[in-house]
C-alpha positions as CSV (number, residue, x, y, z in Angstrom):
1,X,35.7,-28.2,-5.6
2,X,36.5,-25.8,-9.0
3,X,33.0,-26.2,-9.8
4,X,31.4,-25.7,-6.7
5,X,33.9,-22.5,-5.9
6,X,32.8,-21.1,-9.2
7,X,29.0,-21.6,-8.3
8,X,29.4,-20.1,-4.7
9,X,31.6,-17.3,-6.7
10,X,28.6,-16.7,-9.6
11,X,26.1,-16.5,-7.1
12,X,27.6,-14.1,-5.1
13,X,27.8,-12.0,-8.6
14,X,24.4,-12.1,-9.0
15,X,23.6,-11.5,-5.2
16,X,25.7,-8.3,-5.4
17,X,24.2,-7.0,-9.0
18,X,20.7,-7.6,-7.2
19,X,21.2,-5.6,-4.4
20,X,22.9,-2.7,-6.3
21,X,19.7,-2.4,-8.4
22,X,17.4,-2.5,-5.0
23,X,20.2,0.3,-3.7
24,X,19.4,2.3,-7.0
25,X,15.7,1.6,-6.8
26,X,15.1,2.6,-2.9
27,X,17.4,5.4,-3.6
28,X,15.6,7.2,-6.5
29,X,11.9,6.5,-4.5
30,X,13.4,8.2,-1.7
31,X,14.7,11.2,-3.3
32,X,11.6,11.5,-4.6
33,X,9.6,11.3,-1.8
34,X,12.1,13.5,0.2
35,X,11.7,16.2,-2.7
36,X,8.1,16.1,-3.4
37,X,6.4,14.9,0.0
38,X,6.9,18.6,1.5
39,X,5.0,19.8,-1.1
40,X,2.0,18.0,-1.2
41,X,-1.2,19.4,0.6
42,X,-5.1,19.1,1.0
43,X,-5.1,22.1,-1.3
44,X,-2.6,21.4,-4.5
45,X,-5.1,17.9,-4.5
46,X,-8.4,19.6,-4.4
47,X,-7.8,23.1,-6.4
48,X,-8.2,23.2,-9.8
49,X,-5.1,24.1,-12.3
50,X,-4.3,27.6,-13.5
51,X,-3.1,27.6,-17.1
52,X,-0.7,31.0,-16.9
53,X,-0.9,31.4,-13.1
54,X,1.2,29.6,-10.0
55,X,-0.6,28.5,-7.1
56,X,-2.8,25.4,-9.1
57,X,-3.6,22.2,-8.1
58,X,-4.3,19.0,-9.6
59,X,-7.8,18.0,-9.2
60,X,-9.2,17.8,-12.3
61,X,-5.9,15.9,-13.9
62,X,-6.1,13.2,-11.3
63,X,-10.0,13.0,-11.0
64,X,-9.7,12.5,-15.1
65,X,-6.8,10.3,-14.5
66,X,-8.9,7.5,-12.3
67,X,-12.2,7.9,-13.6
68,X,-10.6,7.3,-17.6
69,X,-8.5,4.0,-15.6
70,X,-11.4,2.6,-13.9
71,X,-13.6,2.6,-17.2
72,X,-10.9,1.2,-19.3
73,X,-11.0,-1.6,-17.0
74,X,-14.7,-1.8,-16.9
75,X,-14.5,-2.4,-20.5
76,X,-11.2,-4.1,-21.3
77,X,-11.3,-6.4,-18.4
78,X,-14.8,-8.8,-19.9
79,X,-13.6,-8.4,-22.5
80,X,-10.0,-9.9,-22.2
81,X,-11.5,-12.4,-19.2
82,X,-13.4,-13.7,-22.1
83,X,-10.7,-13.8,-25.1
84,X,-8.1,-15.4,-22.1
85,X,-10.1,-18.2,-21.1
86,X,-11.0,-19.3,-24.6
87,X,-7.8,-19.4,-25.7
88,X,-6.2,-21.2,-22.5
89,X,-8.9,-23.8,-22.3
90,X,-11.1,-23.8,-25.8
91,X,-8.7,-23.1,-28.5
92,X,-7.8,-25.8,-30.7
93,X,-4.0,-25.9,-31.4
94,X,-3.9,-24.6,-35.4
95,X,-2.6,-22.2,-37.1
96,X,-5.7,-20.0,-36.4
97,X,-5.2,-20.0,-33.1
98,X,-1.3,-19.4,-33.4
99,X,-2.5,-16.4,-35.9
100,X,-4.1,-15.1,-33.3
101,X,-1.7,-15.0,-30.4
102,X,0.7,-13.2,-33.4
103,X,-1.8,-10.9,-33.3
104,X,-2.2,-10.3,-29.3
105,X,1.4,-9.7,-29.4
106,X,2.0,-7.6,-32.3
107,X,-1.2,-5.6,-31.0
108,X,0.5,-5.2,-27.4
109,X,3.7,-3.7,-28.5
110,X,2.0,-1.1,-30.9
111,X,3.2,2.5,-29.7
112,X,0.3,4.6,-27.5
113,X,0.8,7.6,-30.3
114,X,-0.4,4.9,-33.2
115,X,-3.4,3.5,-30.6
116,X,-4.6,7.1,-30.2
117,X,-4.5,8.2,-33.8
118,X,-6.8,5.4,-34.8
119,X,-8.9,6.0,-31.8
120,X,-9.0,10.0,-32.9
121,X,-9.5,8.5,-36.4
122,X,-12.3,6.3,-35.8
123,X,-14.1,7.4,-32.8
124,X,-13.6,11.1,-32.8
125,X,-14.0,12.0,-36.0
126,X,-16.1,8.6,-38.0
127,X,-18.2,8.0,-35.1
128,X,-18.2,11.3,-33.9
129,X,-17.9,10.5,-30.2
130,X,-16.0,13.9,-29.6
131,X,-13.1,14.6,-27.4
132,X,-14.5,12.9,-24.1
133,X,-13.8,10.2,-21.4
134,X,-15.6,7.5,-23.3
135,X,-13.7,7.8,-26.6
136,X,-10.2,8.3,-24.6
137,X,-11.8,4.7,-22.1
138,X,-11.9,3.2,-25.9
139,X,-8.3,4.1,-27.2
140,X,-7.1,2.9,-23.9
141,X,-9.3,0.2,-24.4
142,X,-7.5,-1.2,-27.4
143,X,-4.0,-0.2,-26.2
144,X,-4.9,-2.5,-22.7
145,X,-6.9,-5.3,-24.2
146,X,-3.6,-7.1,-25.6
147,X,-1.9,-6.9,-23.2
148,X,-4.4,-8.0,-20.2
149,X,-5.9,-10.9,-22.7
150,X,-2.6,-12.3,-22.6
151,X,-1.7,-12.1,-18.7
152,X,-4.7,-13.8,-17.9
153,X,-4.2,-16.6,-20.8
154,X,-0.8,-17.1,-19.0
155,X,-2.2,-17.3,-15.7
156,X,-5.0,-20.0,-16.3
157,X,-2.3,-21.5,-18.6
158,X,-0.2,-22.0,-15.3
159,X,-2.7,-24.2,-13.5
160,X,-1.7,-27.8,-13.0
161,X,-3.6,-29.8,-15.3
162,X,-4.5,-32.0,-12.4
163,X,-6.6,-29.5,-11.1
164,X,-8.3,-29.9,-14.3
165,X,-8.7,-33.4,-14.5
166,X,-10.0,-33.8,-10.8
167,X,-12.6,-31.6,-11.8
168,X,-13.5,-33.9,-14.4
169,X,-13.1,-37.0,-12.6
170,X,-15.8,-35.2,-9.6
171,X,-18.0,-35.3,-12.7
172,X,-17.8,-31.3,-13.5
173,X,-18.5,-29.9,-16.8
174,X,-15.8,-27.8,-18.2
175,X,-17.2,-24.7,-17.6
176,X,-18.0,-25.6,-14.1
177,X,-14.2,-27.2,-13.7
178,X,-12.8,-23.6,-15.5
179,X,-15.2,-21.2,-13.0
180,X,-14.8,-23.2,-9.9
181,X,-11.5,-24.4,-10.2
182,X,-9.1,-22.9,-12.5
183,X,-10.5,-19.3,-12.1
184,X,-10.1,-19.4,-8.3
185,X,-6.9,-20.6,-8.6
186,X,-5.1,-18.2,-11.2
187,X,-6.9,-14.9,-9.2
188,X,-3.3,-14.2,-7.9
189,X,-1.8,-14.3,-11.6
190,X,-4.9,-12.5,-12.8
191,X,-5.0,-9.8,-10.1
192,X,-1.1,-9.2,-10.8
193,X,-1.6,-8.9,-14.8
194,X,-4.8,-6.0,-14.0
195,X,-2.3,-4.0,-11.5
196,X,0.2,-4.1,-14.1
197,X,-1.7,-2.7,-17.0
198,X,-3.7,-0.4,-14.5
199,X,-0.1,1.3,-14.3
200,X,0.2,1.0,-18.3
201,X,-3.2,2.4,-18.9
202,X,-2.4,5.0,-16.1
203,X,0.6,6.3,-17.4
204,X,-0.2,6.3,-21.0
205,X,-1.4,9.4,-21.5
206,X,0.3,10.0,-25.7
207,X,-2.7,7.9,-26.5
208,X,-5.0,10.6,-25.8
């Protein structure tokens, strides 16, 4: 009886804490919406900003952010997908694979300012690309690639081995099993990883 009562008590405390967090979250979102939505207008979204005067908009900043996000995902997603498939399905379990995973974890924890300075020194100065959307997309690709690779690898590894064995039992090749069975089953996890990485890229202006 005591164990059951303690279990109910702990469950109630957990639900109460979760409820408090949800209430705070919705309170913050509601406050932002109530305070900000009345000031939104088509003119504000489509007019250029003014450096030293009031009344400007966010057209250029919004377009550049969306364009930069799409270009970064266009560059980083194929690379991350290939690396994730290799690490999950083909890489042997040895010290080299462990070293690669450790390097990915280290790179994913680098501050955005460090990545931005590296991209500035290498691509803007050394390769003379200049300050451009392409240079920013390459910088954010270095910033986004480790996180996206790790998410894709985790999504593929979470697919049960029974599905891999079923593909082999049907006479499918390893690549056909991956593309026809494993990838479709891992799409929800991969999509979640893409959304999370897209939000991180969209918010990391310090890398530029």
